[in-house]
TORKOL-4160 file (C-alpha; in steps of 0.2 Angstrom, whole numbers, padded with zeros to 4 digits, m for minus):
376
<pt num="1" X="0507" Y="0546" Z="0466"/>
<pt num="2" X="0522" Y="0555" Z="0458"/>
<pt num="3" X="0513" Y="0557" Z="0441"/>
<pt num="4" X="0497" Y="0565" Z="0436"/>
<pt num="5" X="0482" Y="0553" Z="0439"/>
<pt num="6" X="0476" Y="0544" Z="0424"/>
<pt num="7" X="0457" Y="0544" Z="0422"/>
<pt num="8" X="0447" Y="0534" Z="0409"/>
<pt num="9" X="0430" Y="0542" Z="0404"/>
<pt num="10" X="0418" Y="0530" Z="0396"/>
<pt num="11" X="0402" Y="0537" Z="0388"/>
<pt num="12" X="0393" Y="0535" Z="0371"/>
<pt num="13" X="0389" Y="0554" Z="0371"/>
<pt num="14" X="0405" Y="0563" Z="0365"/>
<pt num="15" X="0398" Y="0580" Z="0373"/>
<pt num="16" X="0399" Y="0571" Z="0390"/>
<pt num="17" X="0416" Y="0565" Z="0387"/>
<pt num="18" X="0422" Y="0583" Z="0381"/>
<pt num="19" X="0415" Y="0591" Z="0397"/>
<pt num="20" X="0423" Y="0580" Z="0409"/>
<pt num="21" X="0439" Y="0579" Z="0400"/>
<pt num="22" X="0440" Y="0598" Z="0400"/>
<pt num="23" X="0437" Y="0599" Z="0419"/>
<pt num="24" X="0449" Y="0585" Z="0424"/>
<pt num="25" X="0463" Y="0591" Z="0413"/>
<pt num="26" X="0461" Y="0608" Z="0421"/>
<pt num="27" X="0465" Y="0600" Z="0437"/>
<pt num="28" X="0481" Y="0592" Z="0431"/>
<pt num="29" X="0474" Y="0575" Z="0427"/>
<pt num="30" X="0477" Y="0564" Z="0411"/>
<pt num="31" X="0461" Y="0559" Z="0403"/>
<pt num="32" X="0458" Y="0544" Z="0391"/>
<pt num="33" X="0441" Y="0541" Z="0383"/>
<pt num="34" X="0431" Y="0527" Z="0376"/>
<pt num="35" X="0414" Y="0527" Z="0368"/>
<pt num="36" X="0409" Y="0509" Z="0371"/>
<pt num="37" X="0412" Y="0495" Z="0383"/>
<pt num="38" X="0423" Y="0485" Z="0371"/>
<pt num="39" X="0434" Y="0500" Z="0368"/>
<pt num="40" X="0435" Y="0503" Z="0387"/>
<pt num="41" X="0442" Y="0485" Z="0390"/>
<pt num="42" X="0454" Y="0487" Z="0375"/>
<pt num="43" X="0461" Y="0504" Z="0382"/>
<pt num="44" X="0462" Y="0496" Z="0400"/>
<pt num="45" X="0472" Y="0482" Z="0393"/>
<pt num="46" X="0484" Y="0493" Z="0385"/>
<pt num="47" X="0486" Y="0508" Z="0396"/>
<pt num="48" X="0480" Y="0504" Z="0414"/>
<pt num="49" X="0471" Y="0520" Z="0421"/>
<pt num="50" X="0470" Y="0525" Z="0440"/>
<pt num="51" X="0451" Y="0527" Z="0439"/>
<pt num="52" X="0437" Y="0524" Z="0427"/>
<pt num="53" X="0421" Y="0535" Z="0425"/>
<pt num="54" X="0409" Y="0523" Z="0417"/>
<pt num="55" X="0392" Y="0526" Z="0409"/>
<pt num="56" X="0380" Y="0513" Z="0414"/>
<pt num="57" X="0368" Y="0514" Z="0399"/>
<pt num="58" X="0377" Y="0511" Z="0383"/>
<pt num="59" X="0373" Y="0501" Z="0368"/>
<pt num="60" X="0380" Y="0484" Z="0366"/>
<pt num="61" X="0390" Y="0480" Z="0382"/>
<pt num="62" X="0383" Y="0491" Z="0396"/>
<pt num="63" X="0393" Y="0498" Z="0411"/>
<pt num="64" X="0387" Y="0484" Z="0423"/>
<pt num="65" X="0394" Y="0471" Z="0411"/>
<pt num="66" X="0411" Y="0481" Z="0409"/>
<pt num="67" X="0413" Y="0483" Z="0427"/>
<pt num="68" X="0410" Y="0465" Z="0431"/>
<pt num="69" X="0423" Y="0460" Z="0417"/>
<pt num="70" X="0436" Y="0472" Z="0425"/>
<pt num="71" X="0433" Y="0465" Z="0442"/>
<pt num="72" X="0435" Y="0447" Z="0436"/>
<pt num="73" X="0453" Y="0450" Z="0430"/>
<pt num="74" X="0467" Y="0451" Z="0443"/>
<pt num="75" X="0476" Y="0465" Z="0434"/>
<pt num="76" X="0461" Y="0476" Z="0433"/>
<pt num="77" X="0451" Y="0471" Z="0448"/>
<pt num="78" X="0458" Y="0485" Z="0459"/>
<pt num="79" X="0454" Y="0499" Z="0448"/>
<pt num="80" X="0441" Y="0510" Z="0456"/>
<pt num="81" X="0425" Y="0512" Z="0445"/>
<pt num="82" X="0413" Y="0526" Z="0447"/>
<pt num="83" X="0396" Y="0524" Z="0438"/>
<pt num="84" X="0388" Y="0538" Z="0428"/>
<pt num="85" X="0369" Y="0535" Z="0428"/>
<pt num="86" X="0353" Y="0543" Z="0424"/>
<pt num="87" X="0344" Y="0529" Z="0433"/>
<pt num="88" X="0342" Y="0533" Z="0452"/>
<pt num="89" X="0331" Y="0518" Z="0457"/>
<pt num="90" X="0337" Y="0510" Z="0473"/>
<pt num="91" X="0338" Y="0492" Z="0465"/>
<pt num="92" X="0349" Y="0498" Z="0450"/>
<pt num="93" X="0361" Y="0507" Z="0461"/>
<pt num="94" X="0363" Y="0492" Z="0473"/>
<pt num="95" X="0366" Y="0481" Z="0458"/>
<pt num="96" X="0379" Y="0493" Z="0451"/>
<pt num="97" X="0388" Y="0493" Z="0468"/>
<pt num="98" X="0386" Y="0474" Z="0469"/>
<pt num="99" X="0397" Y="0471" Z="0454"/>
<pt num="100" X="0411" Y="0481" Z="0461"/>
<pt num="101" X="0408" Y="0500" Z="0458"/>
<pt num="102" X="0415" Y="0511" Z="0472"/>
<pt num="103" X="0403" Y="0525" Z="0469"/>
<pt num="104" X="0390" Y="0532" Z="0457"/>
<pt num="105" X="0386" Y="0550" Z="0450"/>
<pt num="106" X="0369" Y="0554" Z="0444"/>
<pt num="107" X="0366" Y="0563" Z="0427"/>
<pt num="108" X="0365" Y="0577" Z="0423"/>
<pt num="109" X="0383" Y="0577" Z="0430"/>
<pt num="110" X="0388" Y="0591" Z="0442"/>
<pt num="111" X="0407" Y="0594" Z="0437"/>
<pt num="112" X="0412" Y="0600" Z="0454"/>
<pt num="113" X="0404" Y="0585" Z="0463"/>
<pt num="114" X="0412" Y="0573" Z="0450"/>
<pt num="115" X="0429" Y="0581" Z="0453"/>
<pt num="116" X="0427" Y="0579" Z="0472"/>
<pt num="117" X="0422" Y="0561" Z="0471"/>
<pt num="118" X="0436" Y="0557" Z="0459"/>
<pt num="119" X="0449" Y="0565" Z="0471"/>
<pt num="120" X="0441" Y="0556" Z="0486"/>
<pt num="121" X="0442" Y="0539" Z="0477"/>
<pt num="122" X="0460" Y="0542" Z="0471"/>
<pt num="123" X="0466" Y="0546" Z="0488"/>
<pt num="124" X="0457" Y="0531" Z="0495"/>
<pt num="125" X="0464" Y="0520" Z="0482"/>
<pt num="126" X="0482" Y="0527" Z="0485"/>
<pt num="127" X="0480" Y="0523" Z="0504"/>
<pt num="128" X="0474" Y="0505" Z="0499"/>
<pt num="129" X="0489" Y="0502" Z="0489"/>
<pt num="130" X="0501" Y="0509" Z="0503"/>
<pt num="131" X="0492" Y="0498" Z="0515"/>
<pt num="132" X="0494" Y="0483" Z="0504"/>
<pt num="133" X="0513" Y="0487" Z="0503"/>
<pt num="134" X="0514" Y="0489" Z="0521"/>
<pt num="135" X="0505" Y="0473" Z="0525"/>
<pt num="136" X="0518" Y="0464" Z="0513"/>
<pt num="137" X="0532" Y="0472" Z="0522"/>
<pt num="138" X="0526" Y="0468" Z="0539"/>
<pt num="139" X="0522" Y="0449" Z="0534"/>
<pt num="140" X="0540" Y="0448" Z="0528"/>
<pt num="141" X="0548" Y="0456" Z="0543"/>
<pt num="142" X="0539" Y="0445" Z="0556"/>
<pt num="143" X="0547" Y="0454" Z="0571"/>
<pt num="144" X="0539" Y="0443" Z="0584"/>
<pt num="145" X="0529" Y="0452" Z="0598"/>
<pt num="146" X="0533" Y="0470" Z="0592"/>
<pt num="147" X="0526" Y="0466" Z="0575"/>
<pt num="148" X="0511" Y="0458" Z="0583"/>
<pt num="149" X="0507" Y="0474" Z="0593"/>
<pt num="150" X="0510" Y="0485" Z="0578"/>
<pt num="151" X="0499" Y="0474" Z="0566"/>
<pt num="152" X="0485" Y="0475" Z="0579"/>
<pt num="153" X="0487" Y="0494" Z="0581"/>
<pt num="154" X="0487" Y="0496" Z="0562"/>
<pt num="155" X="0472" Y="0485" Z="0560"/>
<pt num="156" X="0462" Y="0494" Z="0573"/>
<pt num="157" X="0466" Y="0512" Z="0567"/>
<pt num="158" X="0464" Y="0509" Z="0549"/>
<pt num="159" X="0448" Y="0499" Z="0551"/>
<pt num="160" X="0441" Y="0513" Z="0562"/>
<pt num="161" X="0446" Y="0526" Z="0549"/>
<pt num="162" X="0439" Y="0515" Z="0535"/>
<pt num="163" X="0422" Y="0514" Z="0544"/>
<pt num="164" X="0422" Y="0533" Z="0544"/>
<pt num="165" X="0425" Y="0534" Z="0526"/>
<pt num="166" X="0412" Y="0521" Z="0522"/>
<pt num="167" X="0400" Y="0530" Z="0533"/>
<pt num="168" X="0402" Y="0547" Z="0525"/>
<pt num="169" X="0402" Y="0539" Z="0507"/>
<pt num="170" X="0384" Y="0532" Z="0511"/>
<pt num="171" X="0379" Y="0549" Z="0517"/>
<pt num="172" X="0386" Y="0557" Z="0501"/>
<pt num="173" X="0375" Y="0545" Z="0491"/>
<pt num="174" X="0360" Y="0548" Z="0501"/>
<pt num="175" X="0362" Y="0567" Z="0499"/>
<pt num="176" X="0367" Y="0566" Z="0480"/>
<pt num="177" X="0355" Y="0580" Z="0475"/>
<pt num="178" X="0362" Y="0592" Z="0489"/>
<pt num="179" X="0380" Y="0598" Z="0483"/>
<pt num="180" X="0383" Y="0607" Z="0499"/>
<pt num="181" X="0380" Y="0592" Z="0510"/>
<pt num="182" X="0390" Y="0581" Z="0498"/>
<pt num="183" X="0405" Y="0592" Z="0499"/>
<pt num="184" X="0404" Y="0592" Z="0518"/>
<pt num="185" X="0404" Y="0573" Z="0518"/>
<pt num="186" X="0418" Y="0572" Z="0506"/>
<pt num="187" X="0428" Y="0584" Z="0517"/>
<pt num="188" X="0426" Y="0572" Z="0531"/>
<pt num="189" X="0432" Y="0558" Z="0520"/>
<pt num="190" X="0447" Y="0568" Z="0515"/>
<pt num="191" X="0451" Y="0571" Z="0533"/>
<pt num="192" X="0450" Y="0552" Z="0537"/>
<pt num="193" X="0461" Y="0548" Z="0522"/>
<pt num="194" X="0474" Y="0561" Z="0529"/>
<pt num="195" X="0474" Y="0553" Z="0546"/>
<pt num="196" X="0477" Y="0536" Z="0537"/>
<pt num="197" X="0491" Y="0543" Z="0528"/>
<pt num="198" X="0499" Y="0549" Z="0544"/>
<pt num="199" X="0497" Y="0531" Z="0552"/>
<pt num="200" X="0505" Y="0523" Z="0537"/>
<pt num="201" X="0519" Y="0535" Z="0537"/>
<pt num="202" X="0523" Y="0533" Z="0555"/>
<pt num="203" X="0521" Y="0514" Z="0554"/>
<pt num="204" X="0533" Y="0514" Z="0540"/>
<pt num="205" X="0546" Y="0524" Z="0550"/>
<pt num="206" X="0546" Y="0511" Z="0565"/>
<pt num="207" X="0545" Y="0496" Z="0554"/>
<pt num="208" X="0561" Y="0500" Z="0545"/>
<pt num="209" X="0579" Y="0499" Z="0552"/>
<pt num="210" X="0586" Y="0515" Z="0547"/>
<pt num="211" X="0604" Y="0517" Z="0542"/>
<pt num="212" X="0609" Y="0535" Z="0547"/>
<pt num="213" X="0625" Y="0544" Z="0546"/>
<pt num="214" X="0632" Y="0550" Z="0563"/>
<pt num="215" X="0643" Y="0565" Z="0564"/>
<pt num="216" X="0650" Y="0575" Z="0579"/>
<pt num="217" X="0637" Y="0589" Z="0582"/>
<pt num="218" X="0638" Y="0603" Z="0595"/>
<pt num="219" X="0626" Y="0598" Z="0609"/>
<pt num="220" X="0619" Y="0616" Z="0610"/>
<pt num="221" X="0616" Y="0616" Z="0592"/>
<pt num="222" X="0606" Y="0600" Z="0593"/>
<pt num="223" X="0596" Y="0607" Z="0607"/>
<pt num="224" X="0592" Y="0623" Z="0597"/>
<pt num="225" X="0587" Y="0613" Z="0582"/>
<pt num="226" X="0576" Y="0602" Z="0592"/>
<pt num="227" X="0567" Y="0617" Z="0600"/>
<pt num="228" X="0564" Y="0625" Z="0583"/>
<pt num="229" X="0558" Y="0608" Z="0576"/>
<pt num="230" X="0546" Y="0607" Z="0591"/>
<pt num="231" X="0539" Y="0624" Z="0588"/>
<pt num="232" X="0536" Y="0620" Z="0570"/>
<pt num="233" X="0528" Y="0603" Z="0574"/>
<pt num="234" X="0517" Y="0607" Z="0589"/>
<pt num="235" X="0513" Y="0626" Z="0588"/>
<pt num="236" X="0508" Y="0627" Z="0606"/>
<pt num="237" X="0515" Y="0642" Z="0615"/>
<pt num="238" X="0525" Y="0636" Z="0630"/>
<pt num="239" X="0540" Y="0641" Z="0640"/>
<pt num="240" X="0556" Y="0631" Z="0637"/>
<pt num="241" X="0570" Y="0632" Z="0650"/>
<pt num="242" X="0587" Y="0625" Z="0645"/>
<pt num="243" X="0601" Y="0620" Z="0657"/>
<pt num="244" X="0615" Y="0613" Z="0646"/>
<pt num="245" X="0630" Y="0608" Z="0657"/>
<pt num="246" X="0638" Y="0600" Z="0642"/>
<pt num="247" X="0639" Y="0617" Z="0632"/>
<pt num="248" X="0645" Y="0614" Z="0614"/>
<pt num="249" X="0653" Y="0597" Z="0617"/>
<pt num="250" X="0651" Y="0587" Z="0602"/>
<pt num="251" X="0638" Y="0572" Z="0602"/>
<pt num="252" X="0638" Y="0559" Z="0589"/>
<pt num="253" X="0622" Y="0561" Z="0581"/>
<pt num="254" X="0611" Y="0564" Z="0565"/>
<pt num="255" X="0603" Y="0581" Z="0566"/>
<pt num="256" X="0586" Y="0576" Z="0557"/>
<pt num="257" X="0584" Y="0560" Z="0568"/>
<pt num="258" X="0588" Y="0569" Z="0584"/>
<pt num="259" X="0577" Y="0584" Z="0581"/>
<pt num="260" X="0562" Y="0573" Z="0576"/>
<pt num="261" X="0564" Y="0562" Z="0591"/>
<pt num="262" X="0566" Y="0576" Z="0604"/>
<pt num="263" X="0552" Y="0586" Z="0596"/>
<pt num="264" X="0540" Y="0571" Z="0599"/>
<pt num="265" X="0546" Y="0569" Z="0617"/>
<pt num="266" X="0543" Y="0588" Z="0620"/>
<pt num="267" X="0526" Y="0586" Z="0611"/>
<pt num="268" X="0522" Y="0572" Z="0623"/>
<pt num="269" X="0527" Y="0583" Z="0638"/>
<pt num="270" X="0515" Y="0597" Z="0632"/>
<pt num="271" X="0501" Y="0585" Z="0630"/>
<pt num="272" X="0503" Y="0580" Z="0649"/>
<pt num="273" X="0497" Y="0597" Z="0654"/>
<pt num="274" X="0480" Y="0593" Z="0645"/>
<pt num="275" X="0471" Y="0601" Z="0631"/>
<pt num="276" X="0476" Y="0619" Z="0636"/>
<pt num="277" X="0492" Y="0621" Z="0646"/>
<pt num="278" X="0491" Y="0633" Z="0660"/>
<pt num="279" X="0500" Y="0650" Z="0659"/>
<pt num="280" X="0514" Y="0643" Z="0670"/>
<pt num="281" X="0517" Y="0627" Z="0660"/>
<pt num="282" X="0534" Y="0624" Z="0654"/>
<pt num="283" X="0546" Y="0611" Z="0648"/>
<pt num="284" X="0564" Y="0610" Z="0655"/>
<pt num="285" X="0579" Y="0602" Z="0645"/>
<pt num="286" X="0594" Y="0597" Z="0655"/>
<pt num="287" X="0611" Y="0589" Z="0649"/>
<pt num="288" X="0625" Y="0581" Z="0658"/>
<pt num="289" X="0640" Y="0571" Z="0654"/>
<pt num="290" X="0639" Y="0553" Z="0660"/>
<pt num="291" X="0649" Y="0537" Z="0659"/>
<pt num="292" X="0640" Y="0522" Z="0652"/>
<pt num="293" X="0648" Y="0505" Z="0649"/>
<pt num="294" X="0665" Y="0513" Z="0649"/>
<pt num="295" X="0660" Y="0526" Z="0636"/>
<pt num="296" X="0656" Y="0544" Z="0638"/>
<pt num="297" X="0639" Y="0549" Z="0633"/>
<pt num="298" X="0628" Y="0565" Z="0634"/>
<pt num="299" X="0613" Y="0562" Z="0644"/>
<pt num="300" X="0597" Y="0573" Z="0640"/>
<pt num="301" X="0582" Y="0575" Z="0651"/>
<pt num="302" X="0565" Y="0583" Z="0645"/>
<pt num="303" X="0555" Y="0587" Z="0661"/>
<pt num="304" X="0537" Y="0594" Z="0664"/>
<pt num="305" X="0525" Y="0597" Z="0678"/>
<pt num="306" X="0510" Y="0590" Z="0669"/>
<pt num="307" X="0499" Y="0576" Z="0675"/>
<pt num="308" X="0512" Y="0563" Z="0676"/>
<pt num="309" X="0512" Y="0545" Z="0669"/>
<pt num="310" X="0494" Y="0538" Z="0667"/>
<pt num="311" X="0494" Y="0521" Z="0676"/>
<pt num="312" X="0484" Y="0514" Z="0662"/>
<pt num="313" X="0499" Y="0515" Z="0650"/>
<pt num="314" X="0513" Y="0517" Z="0661"/>
<pt num="315" X="0521" Y="0501" Z="0656"/>
<pt num="316" X="0517" Y="0502" Z="0638"/>
<pt num="317" X="0521" Y="0520" Z="0633"/>
<pt num="318" X="0533" Y="0516" Z="0620"/>
<pt num="319" X="0522" Y="0503" Z="0611"/>
<pt num="320" X="0514" Y="0507" Z="0595"/>
<pt num="321" X="0496" Y="0515" Z="0596"/>
<pt num="322" X="0496" Y="0516" Z="0615"/>
<pt num="323" X="0488" Y="0532" Z="0620"/>
<pt num="324" X="0475" Y="0538" Z="0633"/>
<pt num="325" X="0466" Y="0548" Z="0619"/>
<pt num="326" X="0451" Y="0541" Z="0610"/>
<pt num="327" X="0456" Y="0549" Z="0594"/>
<pt num="328" X="0461" Y="0536" Z="0581"/>
<pt num="329" X="0478" Y="0538" Z="0573"/>
<pt num="330" X="0488" Y="0543" Z="0588"/>
<pt num="331" X="0500" Y="0535" Z="0600"/>
<pt num="332" X="0515" Y="0533" Z="0589"/>
<pt num="333" X="0525" Y="0549" Z="0594"/>
<pt num="334" X="0535" Y="0540" Z="0608"/>
<pt num="335" X="0537" Y="0524" Z="0598"/>
<pt num="336" X="0545" Y="0534" Z="0584"/>
<pt num="337" X="0556" Y="0544" Z="0597"/>
<pt num="338" X="0563" Y="0528" Z="0604"/>
<pt num="339" X="0566" Y="0521" Z="0587"/>
<pt num="340" X="0576" Y="0537" Z="0582"/>
<pt num="341" X="0586" Y="0537" Z="0599"/>
<pt num="342" X="0591" Y="0519" Z="0596"/>
<pt num="343" X="0597" Y="0522" Z="0579"/>
<pt num="344" X="0608" Y="0535" Z="0586"/>
<pt num="345" X="0615" Y="0522" Z="0598"/>
<pt num="346" X="0606" Y="0527" Z="0614"/>
<pt num="347" X="0591" Y="0522" Z="0624"/>
<pt num="348" X="0576" Y="0532" Z="0632"/>
<pt num="349" X="0566" Y="0530" Z="0648"/>
<pt num="350" X="0550" Y="0539" Z="0654"/>
<pt num="351" X="0549" Y="0541" Z="0673"/>
<pt num="352" X="0538" Y="0550" Z="0686"/>
<pt num="353" X="0545" Y="0566" Z="0692"/>
<pt num="354" X="0547" Y="0569" Z="0711"/>
<pt num="355" X="0534" Y="0583" Z="0715"/>
<pt num="356" X="0523" Y="0579" Z="0700"/>
<pt num="357" X="0525" Y="0578" Z="0682"/>
<pt num="358" X="0536" Y="0566" Z="0672"/>
<pt num="359" X="0553" Y="0566" Z="0663"/>
<pt num="360" X="0561" Y="0557" Z="0648"/>
<pt num="361" X="0579" Y="0553" Z="0650"/>
<pt num="362" X="0590" Y="0547" Z="0635"/>
<pt num="363" X="0608" Y="0547" Z="0630"/>
<pt num="364" X="0618" Y="0547" Z="0614"/>
<pt num="365" X="0637" Y="0544" Z="0613"/>
<pt num="366" X="0649" Y="0558" Z="0615"/>
<pt num="367" X="0660" Y="0561" Z="0600"/>
<pt num="368" X="0678" Y="0556" Z="0603"/>
<pt num="369" X="0692" Y="0568" Z="0598"/>
<pt num="370" X="0698" Y="0556" Z="0584"/>
<pt num="371" X="0680" Y="0556" Z="0577"/>
<pt num="372" X="0679" Y="0575" Z="0578"/>
<pt num="373" X="0695" Y="0577" Z="0570"/>
<pt num="374" X="0691" Y="0565" Z="0556"/>
<pt num="375" X="0674" Y="0574" Z="0553"/>
<pt num="376" X="0683" Y="0591" Z="0552"/>
């Protein structure tokens, strides 16, 4: 969300509105207010908010009726509604959630807890909207088997993470009178949302055909940049040995795409050593000039002495969400790396290394003298 989130506070007590408005505005949010259900519906029709804090007990149209009316209209049904209520009976809370509220806060309101719950719901709603957009793009693309595998992976990962979110939301509700526990549960929700964001960002990368500008870049510069990117991304201390037979010969590449792809290949090499690489663990990078289909290419090899290719995923390592890890939200690194290398006009393979370990081999075109001169 590029603009400040817009929150509508609905309460028939002006002092309650004033307190929440002051707190939310201090956190950079835009606050609208209404003192009745009818006024709430009018404001929503004119200026659609990102979230509504809605008092349940109001004269005239109460909060439950307002929420039901919002959920009946397609333009407002997706707006998250958090109930503010002094009634903590299980029956009333279930009734409120049944009409479409995403959460509830009991009165007297704890402002820090309210802020945490608002932030959690805003993040969740943003992920929901991104997921809808991603689903729309995937349905339009219909890239046969690749899209089928991608869709299955997205569904599996996001459903698992949504399960985590719902679980901790329920725990937060159960412990509503214990702010420390509520904060702990909301931190878990935020972590799950962050991982969902990562999944969506990665899927968006591989589901989009990138148009990248290719320029002649010195091979040694490409390698140095990729190593620097790897250290920034992975943050695992490990020796890196470079054997560059090509020197500064220019390859036709895009710096950002190349560095991102090679960083992910190197990260995969580190992970092959296990959770904690041994002291003698290292990654080797080799380059060599080759001829492929009548054209000169620079061949790169990234080698390790880790545990080698797992037989369970050997034939599917480049497919989305294929991983031997049990953690959700992983298994996209090599998919994105292959996507990047292909956008540079090359291809990548992953093979067992004689004597133990594995190596990734890929190539990108060598810049011809005419291309180099043109770029200069």
